[in-house]
All heavy atoms as TSV, in Angstrom:
chain	resi	resn	atom	element	x	y	z
A	1	MET	N	N	-38.152	-34.556	-4.394
A	1	MET	CA	C	-36.848	-33.957	-4.583
A	1	MET	C	C	-36.285	-33.504	-3.250
A	1	MET	O	O	-37.008	-32.976	-2.416
A	1	MET	CB	C	-36.938	-32.735	-5.485
A	1	MET	CG	C	-37.182	-33.038	-6.909
A	1	MET	SD	S	-37.066	-31.511	-7.798
A	1	MET	CE	C	-36.090	-32.018	-9.120
A	2	GLN	N	N	-35.021	-33.664	-3.123
A	2	GLN	CA	C	-34.354	-33.205	-1.914
A	2	GLN	C	C	-33.802	-31.800	-2.142
A	2	GLN	O	O	-33.286	-31.480	-3.210
A	2	GLN	CB	C	-33.204	-34.137	-1.552
A	2	GLN	CG	C	-33.641	-35.443	-0.971
A	2	GLN	CD	C	-32.432	-36.256	-0.567
A	2	GLN	OE1	O	-31.369	-36.100	-1.151
A	2	GLN	NE2	N	-32.604	-37.111	0.420
A	3	ASN	N	N	-33.893	-30.979	-1.113
A	3	ASN	CA	C	-33.339	-29.636	-1.169
A	3	ASN	C	C	-32.001	-29.678	-0.434
A	3	ASN	O	O	-31.955	-29.665	0.782
A	3	ASN	CB	C	-34.297	-28.649	-0.513
A	3	ASN	CG	C	-33.899	-27.211	-0.787
A	3	ASN	OD1	O	-32.954	-26.971	-1.519
A	3	ASN	ND2	N	-34.624	-26.290	-0.203
A	4	ARG	N	N	-30.905	-29.743	-1.197
A	4	ARG	CA	C	-29.583	-29.890	-0.584
A	4	ARG	C	C	-28.900	-28.537	-0.477
A	4	ARG	O	O	-28.893	-27.757	-1.424
A	4	ARG	CB	C	-28.707	-30.833	-1.413
A	4	ARG	CG	C	-29.270	-32.219	-1.447
A	4	ARG	CD	C	-28.433	-33.231	-2.151
A	4	ARG	NE	N	-27.305	-32.729	-2.905
A	4	ARG	CZ	C	-26.366	-33.499	-3.424
A	4	ARG	NH1	N	-26.436	-34.798	-3.272
A	4	ARG	NH2	N	-25.383	-33.002	-4.099
A	5	GLN	N	N	-28.319	-28.286	0.675
A	5	GLN	CA	C	-27.558	-27.061	0.873
A	5	GLN	C	C	-26.088	-27.363	0.599
A	5	GLN	O	O	-25.613	-28.478	0.860
A	5	GLN	CB	C	-27.714	-26.534	2.289
A	5	GLN	CG	C	-29.098	-25.990	2.568
A	5	GLN	CD	C	-29.161	-25.374	3.947
A	5	GLN	OE1	O	-28.494	-25.837	4.858
A	5	GLN	NE2	N	-29.956	-24.339	4.080
A	6	PRO	N	N	-25.339	-26.378	0.083
A	6	PRO	CA	C	-23.913	-26.601	-0.176
A	6	PRO	C	C	-23.157	-26.890	1.119
A	6	PRO	O	O	-23.520	-26.416	2.192
A	6	PRO	CB	C	-23.431	-25.298	-0.790
A	6	PRO	CG	C	-24.652	-24.523	-1.118
A	6	PRO	CD	C	-25.777	-25.069	-0.317
A	7	ASN	N	N	-22.127	-27.653	0.994
A	7	ASN	CA	C	-21.283	-28.009	2.132
A	7	ASN	C	C	-20.547	-26.751	2.600
A	7	ASN	O	O	-19.949	-26.034	1.808
A	7	ASN	CB	C	-20.302	-29.090	1.707
A	7	ASN	CG	C	-19.556	-29.679	2.867
A	7	ASN	OD1	O	-19.691	-29.216	3.988
A	7	ASN	ND2	N	-18.771	-30.695	2.603
A	8	SER	N	N	-20.590	-26.469	3.907
A	8	SER	CA	C	-19.974	-25.242	4.421
A	8	SER	C	C	-18.462	-25.254	4.257
A	8	SER	O	O	-17.854	-24.209	4.046
A	8	SER	CB	C	-20.350	-25.020	5.877
A	8	SER	OG	O	-19.802	-26.036	6.681
A	9	SER	N	N	-17.817	-26.418	4.333
A	9	SER	CA	C	-16.367	-26.455	4.155
A	9	SER	C	C	-16.006	-26.155	2.699
A	9	SER	O	O	-14.995	-25.517	2.420
A	9	SER	CB	C	-15.800	-27.803	4.579
A	9	SER	OG	O	-16.282	-28.837	3.752
A	10	ARG	N	N	-16.837	-26.593	1.790
A	10	ARG	CA	C	-16.600	-26.294	0.375
A	10	ARG	C	C	-16.772	-24.795	0.126
A	10	ARG	O	O	-15.991	-24.169	-0.577
A	10	ARG	CB	C	-17.572	-27.103	-0.483
A	10	ARG	CG	C	-17.369	-26.921	-1.952
A	10	ARG	CD	C	-18.316	-27.792	-2.725
A	10	ARG	NE	N	-18.130	-27.589	-4.149
A	10	ARG	CZ	C	-18.908	-28.080	-5.065
A	10	ARG	NH1	N	-19.923	-28.850	-4.726
A	10	ARG	NH2	N	-18.686	-27.846	-6.329
A	11	ARG	N	N	-17.797	-24.212	0.739
A	11	ARG	CA	C	-18.045	-22.771	0.599
A	11	ARG	C	C	-16.872	-21.978	1.181
A	11	ARG	O	O	-16.417	-20.995	0.597
A	11	ARG	CB	C	-19.340	-22.402	1.310
A	11	ARG	CG	C	-19.719	-20.948	1.135
A	11	ARG	CD	C	-20.984	-20.623	1.862
A	11	ARG	NE	N	-22.101	-21.370	1.298
A	11	ARG	CZ	C	-23.288	-21.472	1.871
A	11	ARG	NH1	N	-23.515	-20.893	3.032
A	11	ARG	NH2	N	-24.255	-22.143	1.299
A	12	SER	N	N	-16.364	-22.408	2.321
A	12	SER	CA	C	-15.220	-21.739	2.951
A	12	SER	C	C	-13.979	-21.829	2.077
A	12	SER	O	O	-13.206	-20.880	1.966
A	12	SER	CB	C	-14.921	-22.352	4.316
A	12	SER	OG	O	-16.010	-22.193	5.174
A	13	PHE	N	N	-13.798	-22.984	1.462
A	13	PHE	CA	C	-12.644	-23.166	0.586
A	13	PHE	C	C	-12.689	-22.179	-0.572
A	13	PHE	O	O	-11.696	-21.504	-0.873
A	13	PHE	CB	C	-12.596	-24.603	0.052
A	13	PHE	CG	C	-11.581	-24.808	-1.023
A	13	PHE	CD1	C	-10.238	-24.893	-0.703
A	13	PHE	CD2	C	-11.956	-24.895	-2.352
A	13	PHE	CE1	C	-9.288	-25.075	-1.697
A	13	PHE	CE2	C	-11.016	-25.076	-3.346
A	13	PHE	CZ	C	-9.676	-25.169	-3.022
A	14	PHE	N	N	-13.829	-22.087	-1.245
A	14	PHE	CA	C	-13.927	-21.188	-2.391
A	14	PHE	C	C	-13.848	-19.714	-1.974
A	14	PHE	O	O	-13.299	-18.884	-2.699
A	14	PHE	CB	C	-15.200	-21.467	-3.190
A	14	PHE	CG	C	-15.096	-22.711	-4.020
A	14	PHE	CD1	C	-15.918	-23.791	-3.785
A	14	PHE	CD2	C	-14.162	-22.811	-5.030
A	14	PHE	CE1	C	-15.821	-24.944	-4.533
A	14	PHE	CE2	C	-14.049	-23.956	-5.796
A	14	PHE	CZ	C	-14.879	-25.030	-5.546
A	15	ALA	N	N	-14.354	-19.385	-0.808
A	15	ALA	CA	C	-14.221	-18.015	-0.316
A	15	ALA	C	C	-12.753	-17.696	-0.033
A	15	ALA	O	O	-12.273	-16.598	-0.337
A	15	ALA	CB	C	-15.050	-17.824	0.952
A	16	GLY	N	N	-12.018	-18.650	0.521
A	16	GLY	CA	C	-10.589	-18.457	0.769
A	16	GLY	C	C	-9.795	-18.308	-0.513
A	16	GLY	O	O	-8.888	-17.476	-0.607
A	17	VAL	N	N	-10.148	-19.119	-1.516
A	17	VAL	CA	C	-9.463	-19.027	-2.814
A	17	VAL	C	C	-9.724	-17.667	-3.446
A	17	VAL	O	O	-8.810	-17.033	-3.991
A	17	VAL	CB	C	-9.921	-20.174	-3.744
A	17	VAL	CG1	C	-9.452	-19.950	-5.164
A	17	VAL	CG2	C	-9.407	-21.504	-3.224
A	18	ALA	N	N	-10.959	-17.191	-3.371
A	18	ALA	CA	C	-11.290	-15.888	-3.946
A	18	ALA	C	C	-10.561	-14.763	-3.221
A	18	ALA	O	O	-10.041	-13.826	-3.851
A	18	ALA	CB	C	-12.797	-15.662	-3.886
A	19	THR	N	N	-10.478	-14.837	-1.915
A	19	THR	CA	C	-9.785	-13.816	-1.134
A	19	THR	C	C	-8.299	-13.808	-1.453
A	19	THR	O	O	-7.690	-12.749	-1.634
A	19	THR	CB	C	-9.996	-14.054	0.370
A	19	THR	OG1	O	-11.393	-14.058	0.635
A	19	THR	CG2	C	-9.313	-12.990	1.196
A	20	THR	N	N	-7.705	-14.992	-1.529
A	20	THR	CA	C	-6.283	-15.090	-1.854
A	20	THR	C	C	-6.000	-14.550	-3.249
A	20	THR	O	O	-5.016	-13.840	-3.468
A	20	THR	CB	C	-5.816	-16.552	-1.736
A	20	THR	OG1	O	-6.123	-17.029	-0.430
A	20	THR	CG2	C	-4.331	-16.676	-1.998
A	21	GLY	N	N	-6.857	-14.870	-4.191
A	21	GLY	CA	C	-6.691	-14.367	-5.555
A	21	GLY	C	C	-6.801	-12.861	-5.627
A	21	GLY	O	O	-6.020	-12.192	-6.322
A	22	ALA	N	N	-7.751	-12.301	-4.899
A	22	ALA	CA	C	-7.906	-10.846	-4.887
A	22	ALA	C	C	-6.702	-10.165	-4.249
A	22	ALA	O	O	-6.227	-9.123	-4.728
A	22	ALA	CB	C	-9.175	-10.465	-4.139
A	23	ALA	N	N	-6.176	-10.750	-3.180
A	23	ALA	CA	C	-4.993	-10.177	-2.525
A	23	ALA	C	C	-3.780	-10.243	-3.448
A	23	ALA	O	O	-3.006	-9.289	-3.541
A	23	ALA	CB	C	-4.710	-10.901	-1.222
A	24	ALA	N	N	-3.616	-11.359	-4.135
A	24	ALA	CA	C	-2.484	-11.493	-5.065
A	24	ALA	C	C	-2.603	-10.497	-6.212
A	24	ALA	O	O	-1.609	-9.887	-6.623
A	24	ALA	CB	C	-2.414	-12.920	-5.596
A	25	ALA	N	N	-3.801	-10.300	-6.724
A	25	ALA	CA	C	-4.000	-9.340	-7.809
A	25	ALA	C	C	-3.715	-7.923	-7.335
A	25	ALA	O	O	-3.145	-7.105	-8.072
A	25	ALA	CB	C	-5.425	-9.446	-8.336
A	26	ALA	N	N	-4.079	-7.606	-6.103
A	26	ALA	CA	C	-3.819	-6.268	-5.569
A	26	ALA	C	C	-2.329	-6.025	-5.397
A	26	ALA	O	O	-1.835	-4.930	-5.683
A	26	ALA	CB	C	-4.540	-6.093	-4.234
A	27	VAL	N	N	-1.598	-7.032	-4.953
A	27	VAL	CA	C	-0.149	-6.879	-4.777
A	27	VAL	C	C	0.528	-6.648	-6.118
A	27	VAL	O	O	1.417	-5.805	-6.245
A	27	VAL	CB	C	0.437	-8.121	-4.067
A	27	VAL	CG1	C	1.946	-8.130	-4.134
A	27	VAL	CG2	C	-0.022	-8.154	-2.625
A	28	VAL	N	N	0.090	-7.345	-7.127
A	28	VAL	CA	C	0.694	-7.195	-8.454
A	28	VAL	C	C	0.314	-5.850	-9.063
A	28	VAL	O	O	1.141	-5.195	-9.706
A	28	VAL	CB	C	0.249	-8.359	-9.371
A	28	VAL	CG1	C	0.674	-8.118	-10.801
A	28	VAL	CG2	C	0.822	-9.668	-8.864
A	29	ALA	N	N	-0.920	-5.413	-8.857
A	29	ALA	CA	C	-1.407	-4.192	-9.493
A	29	ALA	C	C	-0.869	-2.927	-8.838
A	29	ALA	O	O	-0.692	-1.912	-9.509
A	29	ALA	CB	C	-2.932	-4.173	-9.465
A	30	LEU	N	N	-0.605	-2.959	-7.538
A	30	LEU	CA	C	-0.126	-1.764	-6.858
A	30	LEU	C	C	1.339	-1.510	-7.182
A	30	LEU	O	O	2.133	-2.445	-7.234
A	30	LEU	CB	C	-0.299	-1.908	-5.345
A	30	LEU	CG	C	-1.738	-1.960	-4.850
A	30	LEU	CD1	C	-1.761	-2.211	-3.360
A	30	LEU	CD2	C	-2.458	-0.668	-5.167
A	31	PRO	N	N	1.705	-0.246	-7.380
A	31	PRO	CA	C	3.115	0.056	-7.670
A	31	PRO	C	C	3.976	-0.122	-6.428
A	31	PRO	O	O	3.512	0.029	-5.300
A	31	PRO	CB	C	3.080	1.523	-8.100
A	31	PRO	CG	C	1.883	2.076	-7.412
A	31	PRO	CD	C	0.879	0.943	-7.360
A	32	HIS	N	N	5.222	-0.447	-6.658
A	32	HIS	CA	C	6.163	-0.581	-5.549
A	32	HIS	C	C	6.535	0.816	-5.072
A	32	HIS	O	O	6.947	1.659	-5.844
A	32	HIS	CB	C	7.418	-1.329	-6.001
A	32	HIS	CG	C	8.453	-1.425	-4.938
A	32	HIS	ND1	N	8.280	-2.187	-3.812
A	32	HIS	CD2	C	9.658	-0.847	-4.805
A	32	HIS	CE1	C	9.342	-2.082	-3.045
A	32	HIS	NE2	N	10.196	-1.261	-3.631
A	33	VAL	N	N	6.387	1.072	-3.789
A	33	VAL	CA	C	6.662	2.386	-3.220
A	33	VAL	C	C	7.983	2.319	-2.468
A	33	VAL	O	O	8.124	1.567	-1.511
A	33	VAL	CB	C	5.520	2.816	-2.271
A	33	VAL	CG1	C	5.825	4.163	-1.656
A	33	VAL	CG2	C	4.207	2.826	-3.002
A	34	ALA	N	N	8.948	3.110	-2.930
A	34	ALA	CA	C	10.243	3.180	-2.260
A	34	ALA	C	C	10.223	4.338	-1.275
A	34	ALA	O	O	9.542	5.346	-1.494
A	34	ALA	CB	C	11.344	3.384	-3.286
A	35	PRO	N	N	10.958	4.230	-0.187
A	35	PRO	CA	C	11.003	5.348	0.760
A	35	PRO	C	C	11.630	6.576	0.112
A	35	PRO	O	O	12.569	6.461	-0.677
A	35	PRO	CB	C	11.858	4.830	1.912
A	35	PRO	CG	C	12.532	3.612	1.418
A	35	PRO	CD	C	11.761	3.107	0.240
A	36	SER	N	N	11.087	7.739	0.428
A	36	SER	CA	C	11.612	8.962	-0.164
A	36	SER	C	C	12.970	9.308	0.449
A	36	SER	O	O	13.340	8.820	1.506
A	36	SER	CB	C	10.630	10.115	0.054
A	36	SER	OG	O	10.533	10.386	1.434
A	37	GLU	N	N	13.675	10.180	-0.219
A	37	GLU	CA	C	15.006	10.557	0.243
A	37	GLU	C	C	14.955	11.274	1.587
A	37	GLU	O	O	15.862	11.149	2.393
A	37	GLU	CB	C	15.677	11.453	-0.792
A	37	GLU	CG	C	16.028	10.736	-2.077
A	37	GLU	CD	C	16.662	11.667	-3.084
A	37	GLU	OE1	O	17.166	12.730	-2.673
A	37	GLU	OE2	O	16.662	11.336	-4.271
A	38	SER	N	N	13.880	12.034	1.820
A	38	SER	CA	C	13.800	12.779	3.075
A	38	SER	C	C	13.695	11.836	4.270
A	38	SER	O	O	14.209	12.132	5.336
A	38	SER	CB	C	12.608	13.735	3.052
A	38	SER	OG	O	11.406	12.998	2.955
A	39	VAL	N	N	13.050	10.704	4.097
A	39	VAL	CA	C	12.942	9.742	5.190
A	39	VAL	C	C	14.296	9.107	5.464
A	39	VAL	O	O	14.693	8.915	6.600
A	39	VAL	CB	C	11.888	8.657	4.859
A	39	VAL	CG1	C	11.886	7.570	5.914
A	39	VAL	CG2	C	10.525	9.287	4.707
A	40	VAL	N	N	15.028	8.794	4.392
A	40	VAL	CA	C	16.323	8.154	4.538
A	40	VAL	C	C	17.338	9.124	5.130
A	40	VAL	O	O	18.158	8.757	5.959
A	40	VAL	CB	C	16.817	7.620	3.167
A	40	VAL	CG1	C	18.212	7.060	3.282
A	40	VAL	CG2	C	15.853	6.565	2.652
A	41	SER	N	N	17.269	10.407	4.745
A	41	SER	CA	C	18.273	11.373	5.185
A	41	SER	C	C	18.001	11.942	6.576
A	41	SER	O	O	18.807	12.699	7.085
A	41	SER	CB	C	18.374	12.523	4.182
A	41	SER	OG	O	17.170	13.252	4.182
A	42	ASP	N	N	16.869	11.625	7.194
A	42	ASP	CA	C	16.548	12.155	8.513
A	42	ASP	C	C	17.070	11.255	9.629
A	42	ASP	O	O	16.396	11.021	10.624
A	42	ASP	CB	C	15.040	12.339	8.670
A	42	ASP	CG	C	14.547	13.591	7.967
A	42	ASP	OD1	O	15.378	14.444	7.648
A	42	ASP	OD2	O	13.335	13.702	7.772
A	43	ALA	N	N	18.293	10.793	9.477
A	43	ALA	CA	C	18.899	9.965	10.519
A	43	ALA	C	C	19.210	10.846	11.723
A	43	ALA	O	O	19.443	12.053	11.587
A	43	ALA	CB	C	20.171	9.322	9.992
A	44	PRO	N	N	19.206	10.287	12.912
A	44	PRO	CA	C	19.520	11.103	14.097
A	44	PRO	C	C	20.899	11.749	13.975
A	44	PRO	O	O	21.871	11.111	13.588
A	44	PRO	CB	C	19.502	10.096	15.242
A	44	PRO	CG	C	18.765	8.920	14.732
A	44	PRO	CD	C	18.919	8.915	13.256
A	45	ARG	N	N	20.942	13.022	14.287
A	45	ARG	CA	C	22.206	13.766	14.193
A	45	ARG	C	C	22.763	13.966	15.599
A	45	ARG	O	O	22.007	14.066	16.565
A	45	ARG	CB	C	21.953	15.123	13.545
A	45	ARG	CG	C	21.430	14.995	12.142
A	45	ARG	CD	C	21.167	16.350	11.554
A	45	ARG	NE	N	20.543	16.198	10.254
A	45	ARG	CZ	C	20.121	17.184	9.513
A	45	ARG	NH1	N	20.247	18.424	9.953
A	45	ARG	NH2	N	19.571	16.966	8.349
A	46	PRO	N	N	24.071	14.078	15.724
A	46	PRO	CA	C	24.637	14.341	17.055
A	46	PRO	C	C	24.244	15.742	17.526
A	46	PRO	O	O	24.080	16.652	16.733
A	46	PRO	CB	C	26.141	14.232	16.836
A	46	PRO	CG	C	26.346	14.396	15.376
A	46	PRO	CD	C	25.093	13.937	14.702
A	47	MET	N	N	24.094	15.898	18.815
A	47	MET	CA	C	23.730	17.191	19.385
A	47	MET	C	C	24.887	18.180	19.203
A	47	MET	O	O	26.043	17.828	19.405
A	47	MET	CB	C	23.427	17.048	20.881
A	47	MET	CG	C	22.177	16.230	21.173
A	47	MET	SD	S	20.679	16.973	20.538
A	47	MET	CE	C	20.581	18.423	21.556
A	48	PRO	N	N	24.574	19.413	18.811
A	48	PRO	CA	C	25.629	20.417	18.674
A	48	PRO	C	C	26.202	20.791	20.040
A	48	PRO	O	O	25.512	20.748	21.051
A	48	PRO	CB	C	24.930	21.604	18.021
A	48	PRO	CG	C	23.485	21.361	18.171
A	48	PRO	CD	C	23.280	19.907	18.422
A	49	GLU	N	N	27.466	21.157	20.029
A	49	GLU	CA	C	28.141	21.479	21.290
A	49	GLU	C	C	27.683	22.811	21.872
A	49	GLU	O	O	27.630	22.982	23.083
A	49	GLU	CB	C	29.653	21.492	21.070
A	49	GLU	CG	C	30.210	20.130	20.736
A	49	GLU	CD	C	31.703	20.177	20.456
A	49	GLU	OE1	O	32.343	21.191	20.776
A	49	GLU	OE2	O	32.207	19.196	19.912
A	50	LYS	N	N	27.355	23.792	21.014
A	50	LYS	CA	C	27.013	25.127	21.492
A	50	LYS	C	C	25.540	25.464	21.267
A	50	LYS	O	O	25.204	26.603	21.013
A	50	LYS	CB	C	27.890	26.164	20.782
A	50	LYS	CG	C	29.357	26.013	21.088
A	50	LYS	CD	C	30.156	27.087	20.417
A	50	LYS	CE	C	31.629	26.928	20.733
A	50	LYS	NZ	N	32.420	27.964	20.090
A	51	GLY	N	N	24.669	24.502	21.359
A	51	GLY	CA	C	23.244	24.758	21.155
A	51	GLY	C	C	22.903	24.866	19.684
A	51	GLY	O	O	23.686	24.505	18.806
A	52	GLY	N	N	21.724	25.397	19.414
A	52	GLY	CA	C	21.314	25.544	18.021
A	52	GLY	C	C	20.969	24.207	17.384
A	52	GLY	O	O	21.286	23.971	16.232
A	53	GLY	N	N	20.301	23.332	18.109
A	53	GLY	CA	C	20.006	22.000	17.602
A	53	GLY	C	C	18.814	21.927	16.665
A	53	GLY	O	O	18.504	20.873	16.153
A	54	TYR	N	N	18.135	23.055	16.407
A	54	TYR	CA	C	16.969	23.028	15.529
A	54	TYR	C	C	17.419	22.880	14.095
A	54	TYR	O	O	18.328	23.555	13.624
A	54	TYR	CB	C	16.155	24.316	15.685
A	54	TYR	CG	C	14.985	24.387	14.730
A	54	TYR	CD1	C	13.807	23.735	15.024
A	54	TYR	CD2	C	15.086	25.086	13.541
A	54	TYR	CE1	C	12.738	23.786	14.153
A	54	TYR	CE2	C	14.019	25.147	12.667
A	54	TYR	CZ	C	12.852	24.491	12.976
A	54	TYR	OH	O	11.798	24.543	12.111
A	55	HIS	N	N	16.765	21.997	13.370
A	55	HIS	CA	C	16.980	21.889	11.929
A	55	HIS	C	C	15.640	21.599	11.269
A	55	HIS	O	O	14.739	21.025	11.875
A	55	HIS	CB	C	18.024	20.828	11.583
A	55	HIS	CG	C	17.628	19.442	11.976
A	55	HIS	ND1	N	17.813	18.957	13.248
A	55	HIS	CD2	C	17.053	18.454	11.264
A	55	HIS	CE1	C	17.362	17.715	13.303
A	55	HIS	NE2	N	16.889	17.385	12.124
A	56	LEU	N	N	15.499	22.026	10.052
A	56	LEU	CA	C	14.255	21.882	9.312
A	56	LEU	C	C	14.193	20.476	8.727
A	56	LEU	O	O	14.758	20.200	7.678
A	56	LEU	CB	C	14.181	22.944	8.215
A	56	LEU	CG	C	12.833	23.151	7.561
A	56	LEU	CD1	C	11.806	23.588	8.596
A	56	LEU	CD2	C	12.941	24.213	6.488
A	57	SER	N	N	13.508	19.576	9.412
A	57	SER	CA	C	13.416	18.190	8.954
A	57	SER	C	C	12.141	17.999	8.136
A	57	SER	O	O	11.306	18.900	8.013
A	57	SER	CB	C	13.435	17.242	10.152
A	57	SER	OG	O	12.318	17.491	10.972
A	58	ALA	N	N	11.983	16.822	7.578
A	58	ALA	CA	C	10.846	16.535	6.704
A	58	ALA	C	C	9.515	16.652	7.450
A	58	ALA	O	O	8.551	17.200	6.920
A	58	ALA	CB	C	10.989	15.147	6.101
A	59	HIS	N	N	9.446	16.149	8.685
A	59	HIS	CA	C	8.168	16.228	9.392
A	59	HIS	C	C	7.834	17.659	9.801
A	59	HIS	O	O	6.665	18.038	9.856
A	59	HIS	CB	C	8.149	15.276	10.595
A	59	HIS	CG	C	8.978	15.696	11.755
A	59	HIS	ND1	N	10.320	15.477	11.818
A	59	HIS	CD2	C	8.627	16.331	12.901
A	59	HIS	CE1	C	10.784	15.957	12.960
A	59	HIS	NE2	N	9.786	16.476	13.640
A	60	VAL	N	N	8.836	18.493	10.035
A	60	VAL	CA	C	8.588	19.908	10.339
A	60	VAL	C	C	8.089	20.614	9.078
A	60	VAL	O	O	7.141	21.406	9.135
A	60	VAL	CB	C	9.858	20.582	10.899
A	60	VAL	CG1	C	9.661	22.071	11.056
A	60	VAL	CG2	C	10.260	19.947	12.218
A	61	LYS	N	N	8.691	20.315	7.936
A	61	LYS	CA	C	8.227	20.904	6.675
A	61	LYS	C	C	6.780	20.509	6.399
A	61	LYS	O	O	5.981	21.332	5.957
A	61	LYS	CB	C	9.116	20.447	5.514
A	61	LYS	CG	C	10.503	21.038	5.540
A	61	LYS	CD	C	11.316	20.496	4.388
A	61	LYS	CE	C	12.756	20.927	4.459
A	61	LYS	NZ	N	13.557	20.357	3.363
A	62	GLN	N	N	6.436	19.245	6.669
A	62	GLN	CA	C	5.059	18.783	6.467
A	62	GLN	C	C	4.101	19.540	7.377
A	62	GLN	O	O	3.023	19.938	6.962
A	62	GLN	CB	C	4.964	17.275	6.717
A	62	GLN	CG	C	3.572	16.714	6.554
A	62	GLN	CD	C	3.032	16.854	5.145
A	62	GLN	OE1	O	3.773	16.791	4.173
A	62	GLN	NE2	N	1.744	17.063	5.032
A	63	TYR	N	N	4.504	19.763	8.604
A	63	TYR	CA	C	3.671	20.526	9.537
A	63	TYR	C	C	3.465	21.947	9.018
A	63	TYR	O	O	2.348	22.481	9.063
A	63	TYR	CB	C	4.278	20.551	10.940
A	63	TYR	CG	C	3.543	21.494	11.855
A	63	TYR	CD1	C	2.304	21.152	12.354
A	63	TYR	CD2	C	4.079	22.738	12.178
A	63	TYR	CE1	C	1.609	22.026	13.187
A	63	TYR	CE2	C	3.400	23.611	12.997
A	63	TYR	CZ	C	2.165	23.255	13.496
A	63	TYR	OH	O	1.477	24.119	14.295
A	64	TYR	N	N	4.527	22.574	8.562
A	64	TYR	CA	C	4.410	23.937	8.045
A	64	TYR	C	C	3.434	23.999	6.857
A	64	TYR	O	O	2.705	24.953	6.703
A	64	TYR	CB	C	5.769	24.494	7.652
A	64	TYR	CG	C	6.669	24.839	8.824
A	64	TYR	CD1	C	8.030	24.955	8.659
A	64	TYR	CD2	C	6.152	25.055	10.089
A	64	TYR	CE1	C	8.867	25.283	9.728
A	64	TYR	CE2	C	6.972	25.370	11.176
A	64	TYR	CZ	C	8.317	25.480	10.970
A	64	TYR	OH	O	9.126	25.799	12.020
A	65	LYS	N	N	3.446	22.978	6.014
A	65	LYS	CA	C	2.518	22.944	4.876
A	65	LYS	C	C	1.072	22.873	5.364
A	65	LYS	O	O	0.182	23.446	4.744
A	65	LYS	CB	C	2.823	21.749	3.980
A	65	LYS	CG	C	4.056	21.900	3.149
A	65	LYS	CD	C	4.272	20.676	2.288
A	65	LYS	CE	C	5.577	20.760	1.534
A	65	LYS	NZ	N	5.815	19.552	0.731
A	66	THR	N	N	0.819	22.161	6.451
A	66	THR	CA	C	-0.558	22.033	6.938
A	66	THR	C	C	-1.059	23.309	7.595
A	66	THR	O	O	-2.269	23.485	7.735
A	66	THR	CB	C	-0.683	20.874	7.940
A	66	THR	OG1	O	0.124	21.148	9.089
A	66	THR	CG2	C	-0.289	19.551	7.325
A	67	THR	N	N	-0.172	24.211	8.008
A	67	THR	CA	C	-0.602	25.438	8.675
A	67	THR	C	C	-0.833	26.590	7.695
A	67	THR	O	O	-1.342	27.628	8.095
A	67	THR	CB	C	0.430	25.869	9.728
A	67	THR	OG1	O	1.684	26.122	9.086
A	67	THR	CG2	C	0.575	24.816	10.796
A	68	GLN	N	N	-0.459	26.421	6.433
A	68	GLN	CA	C	-0.651	27.495	5.463
A	68	GLN	C	C	-2.132	27.599	5.087
A	68	GLN	O	O	-2.833	26.603	4.998
A	68	GLN	CB	C	0.172	27.244	4.208
A	68	GLN	CG	C	1.658	27.361	4.456
A	68	GLN	CD	C	2.456	27.053	3.201
A	68	GLN	OE1	O	1.912	26.623	2.191
A	68	GLN	NE2	N	3.756	27.267	3.272
A	69	LEU	N	N	-2.568	28.820	4.875
A	69	LEU	CA	C	-3.973	29.039	4.489
A	69	LEU	C	C	-4.146	28.998	3.026
A	69	LEU	O	O	-3.664	29.332	2.161
A	69	LEU	CB	C	-4.485	30.353	5.057
A	69	LEU	CG	C	-4.564	30.387	6.575
A	69	LEU	CD1	C	-4.973	31.778	7.021
A	69	LEU	CD2	C	-5.580	29.378	7.067
């Protein structure tokens, strides 16, 4: 009897098919994530004429949340 090993190109093909199938299933299963309103509304604002350019933006609010005990 001969001991035959599988063809490496055939093995690569089936591994590629399995990977592609898993990726397609993950794309379908994951929910579509839309950007939040805070990201959309944080467009660059013009600089104020008399100073006072600080405003509470989304990333500043996130930072404040991380500093709370």
